[in-house]
N, C-alpha and C positions, 0 to 999 in steps of 0.2 A: 739311816734317814740322810736324804741328800740335802746339803745346805747350798742355796742359792742366794748370792749377793744381788740385791736390786738397788741399783746406783740412781739417786734422785737429785733432782737440780733446782728445788724450789717448790712453789705450789701455785699452778696457773699457766695455762698454756703460752701466754704471751710474754712472760718473763721468768718463768720456772718450768716445773715438769708438766706435761699434758696429763691431767689428772685421770681422765678416763683411761689413757693407756697404762698408767701407774696402777690404778685400781684393777684393770682387767688382768695384768700381769700377777699381781699379789693373789687374786681370786684364782686364776689358773693354777699357779703354784700350790696354793693350799688345796685345792680340789685333787691335786696329784699326790700330796702328802709330803711336800717338801719343807724343809725348814727354812723360813724366810729370813734373810739377814740384810736388813736395810741399812743404807748408809748415804751419806752426802758431805760434802766439803764445807767446813766452817769458814765460810767467807762471806763477804759482802755481794748481793746481786748486783749485776750490771747496772740495772736500773729498775725501777717499779712501773709497772702499766696497769691503769684503770681498766679492769676487764669489762667494764660497762660501756665506756667510751672509746676504748682503744688508745687512749691518749698516756703518755708518759706523764709521772707526777712526781713531786719533789719528796725526798726522803730516802731512807735506807732500809733495808731487809737483809736478813742473813740467811742464806741458802739452807744451812743445817736446821735452823729453827722453823723456817717456812715448810721444809721437807716433812718435818716432824709432824706437821697438821695432817699430811696423807697417811702416815703410819700410826696414828694415835700415840705418838711418842715414843714408839720403839725404833730406835735409830741410833747409829753410831757415826762419829766423826770419820770420815774417809782417811784421815791421816792416820788413824789407829789401827786400820784394817790391813791384815796380810793376805795374800792370795792362799797361804797354807790353811786358812780358816774356812775357805770355800770350795765347793766342788764346781760352781758355775757362776757366771756374772751375767745379768740382764740389766740393759740400760734403756728405760722408756725413753720417749722424745719429748717434744715441746721445745719451745724456744731457749729455755734454760739450759738445754744441751748445747745450743749455738751461740749462748751469751754468757753462761756462767761456767759450764765445765770446759768451754773453748769459746773462741771469738769468731767462729764460722760465720755467724749472722752479719759480721762486720768485714771480716777480711778475706772470707770465701777460700780459695786454694792456699792462701797463704796462712791461714789460721794458726793459731798456737794454742796448746791444750793446757789446762790446768795440771801442774806437775804431780799431783796425786793422783789425777785422774789417769794421767799417761802411766804413772808407776804401776798402778793396779791392773791396767789393761796389759801392759807388758809382762807383768808377773804372771797373770793368768795364760797369756799366751805361750809363755816360754815354759810353763808347767804343763802344756798340753790340755788345758782346761776350756770347756766351751764358753764362748761369749755370744749372747744375744743382743741384738740391737734394733730399736724400733723407730720408725718415723725419720727423724733428721739424725738421730745419733749414730747411725752408721757413718755419717761424715767424720765424727769423732774417731771412731775405731779406725777409719780409713787413714786419717791423719797419724795417729800412733802407730799403725802396723804397715806404714807405707813400704818400709823396707821387705815387707813378706808379700806385697802385692795382693792384699785380700780381695776376694768377690764380695760385693755388697749390692743391696737394693734399697732405693729410696722411692721406688715407684717408676715415674717417667718423666719427671721434670728435667729438661734437657739442660738448664744453666746449672741446677745442683748437681746432675750427673757429670756434666763436663768438669766442675770444680773437682769433685771425687777423682775422677780420672786423670787429671792434672797432679793430684797428690800422689798417684802411683797406685792407685786401687783400680780394680775392674767393676765396673757397674753393670748390672744386670736388671733389665727393665722386668716389672711384676705389677700385676693387679693387686688390689687392696687385700684379696684373701689368700694371695700366695706368700709363700716364703722362698728365700733363697739359701741354699746350704752351701757353704765353702768347706767341703770335707777336709782338704789338707789343712786348713787354718783353724776348722772346728769353729766357725763363725755362722750364724744364723740371723737373716736379716728380715724385716717385713715393712711395707711402707706406712701401715696404718693411717693416721690423719695427713700424711703427705698427699693422700688421695681420698680418704673419707668414703661416702659423706657423713655416715651416722655411726654411732656406737656399736650397732648391731653387726655393720660391716667390718670395723676394725677389730670387733672381738674375734672373728674367724681366724684372721691372720696371726694375732697374738697367741691365741690358744694353740695354733699349729706351731708356732716359734717356741713356746714353752714345752711342748711335747717333744719337739726336735732336740732342743738344748738338754733337757732331762735324759734323752735316749743317748747321749753323746758321753754322759758321765760313767 
């Protein structure tokens, strides 16, 4: 059985993982008979957003604890996870990837990535194991693996694509139902809710991504 790590970043599109993308990833993996290995960093979120109003609110939430909501409690602290435990890694999107796993939403091309996120991505890449990245999370992969000049897609947003290329990656424009495969670096990406517009649309690309990642193992 193939073991696929799913790296989450909280719970909710504006301050954590995009829940549709996360659940579609988990569903596609389960349908293919893969063993799901969910993980998230044990850290405070960048901030909390009221998903009804879109406004930031006072308080603190923990990324690992919030991510556990999505996985029904089946999740590990990223710090304890080694690439040797996984056959592949997939990162759903949401602002959590750009606020918690990294600060791409704040710093753009000058983003810094959480050390454990950077570690697991580098370990997987160095071991020749495939990585899937959805929505905005390809920007995190682009930063970590900039020395390998990976090919990724976030769809067709010019500003985001420009920031990714300034980090040393190569951006490939795609539609929502498409994926891009970087065969040399074993990276698969899809735009998902960078383009949307609905769950049925993003499901097509995510299912293709899961199939392509599993085929690389």
